[in-house]
N, C-alpha and C positions, 0 to 999 in steps of 0.2 A: 502666532504666525501660522498660517495654513500651510500644510505640506504641499510641495510642488507636485501636481498631478502629472503623471506620465501617460501618454497615450500609446497604446499598443494595438489600436484598432486596425490600422493599415500599415504595411511596411513603408518606411520612408525611402527616399532614393538610395540611401546607403544599405538598405535591406537588413539592418541589424536589429532595430527595436521593434520586435514583433511579439505577438501573444505567445508563440511557442518559445521564444527566447526567454521571456519573462517567467513562464512556467518552469522551464528548465533551471533558470537561476534560482527560483524559489526552492525547487527540489534540492539543488546543490546546497543551499543554505540550511535547509532542514537537516540534511544528512550531516553537514558539518556540526550543527548544533547538537545533534544526537551523539555524535562521536566525541565531541570535546566537552560537553556539559553534563552528560547523563551517565547512568549506571554502567560503569566499565565492565562489570562482571559478565554480562551477556554479549557485549559487543564483539568479543573475540570469537564467539561460537555462533551467534545468531545474527548474522549481518544481512544487509539488504532486505530483500522481501521476506526472509525467514521470519523476522519479528512480526510483520503484518499477518503472515499466514498463521503463525502460532496464535496470535490474538483472535483471528477469525475462527480458527478451530476451537478455541476455548469458549466461544460464544454461540456456536452452532453445532447441532447434532446432525448425523448422517451426511457428512461432507464427503464428496467424491472429487477426483481430480478435475472433472469437467466444471465443478462449482468454482474451483480456484481459477480456472481459465476465464470464466465469465466475470467473477468478482474483481479480479485484478487485471483484466484485459490482456491476458498473456496467451501465447500460442500453445497448442497441445504439446509441442516438443519442449518448450520452455518449462511448462508445468511439470512435465515428466522428469526433466533434469532436476528441477527444484525438489520434487517429491523424493526422488532417489537419493539426493544429497542429504535431505533432512532425515530420511530413514537411516542412512549410514551414520549420521551424527547422533542418532538415538533420540531425536525429538518427536518422531511420529512412528506409527506402525500402520501397515495396511491389513485390514481384516476382510475376509471373504463375507459376502452377503448371502444370506439364505435364499435359495431360489435362483441365483445367477452367479456362478463361480467366476465369471469374467469381471464382475463389479467388485471393487475393493474400496471399502470405507476408510477414510483417513482418521486416525485416532491419536490423540496426544499420549505420549508416554509419561512416566513420572518425571523424567528429566525435562521433557517439554513443558509440563505443568509448572515446574520450578522456575523455568525461564519466563514463562508467562507472568508469574507473580512479580518478577523483577521488571518486566516490560510495562506492566499496567501502570505503575507509578510514573514511569518515564513518559508514557503515552499521554497521561494527564498533563504533565508539565509542558510537553510539546504543544498539545492542543490549546492549553491556556495561553501560552506564549504567542501562538499564531493568531488567535482570535481577540487578543487584548485590544480594547477600544472599539470593537465592532458591536453593533446592535444585532439583535436576533433577526430583524428584517434584512439587514445588510448581509448577514451570513446566509440566510435563506436564498437571497438573490444570488450571492456568490456561488452557492452550491448548484443553483439552477443553471447558471452560466457554464460552470464546469461540466455539468451533465449534458448540456446542449453541445458543447465542444466535443465531448466524447462521442456523442451520437453522430455529429458531423463526420468525424474521422471514421467511426465504425461503418457509417453509410458508404463512405468512399471505398473502404476496404472490401466491402461485400459486392461492389460493382464488377 
């Protein structure tokens, strides 16, 4: 039996079933899955965007706050608050950059690296659960749709 396809292309008269609502619902389910099914040891300390940022830092060199703003589509003030909290928790430290004392590179601490090791296994489980049953072509299309939606929103925000 084929699954029932839900359309979220245009809001119906009741205004409830929209693309934004579906994306928010998926985000909520992902967070619930992570909280209930995965490695509990880091959930208490690295919640929300902390885990994604730690993973990002573990895979990239020379990361600055502005890189987090761009990568995670967050405002400067949000990025600043997150960086300050992550530094207080001991996950990251800011290092001065030679030649420009104003620039601070974000670097994982040993504690941050330990949490990344826990998160990586869980990230794999989440990703595999999310994409189960999808072909590579479907995932490529899906990612292109999400990118287009992000560009649509960002375009409106810059007007």
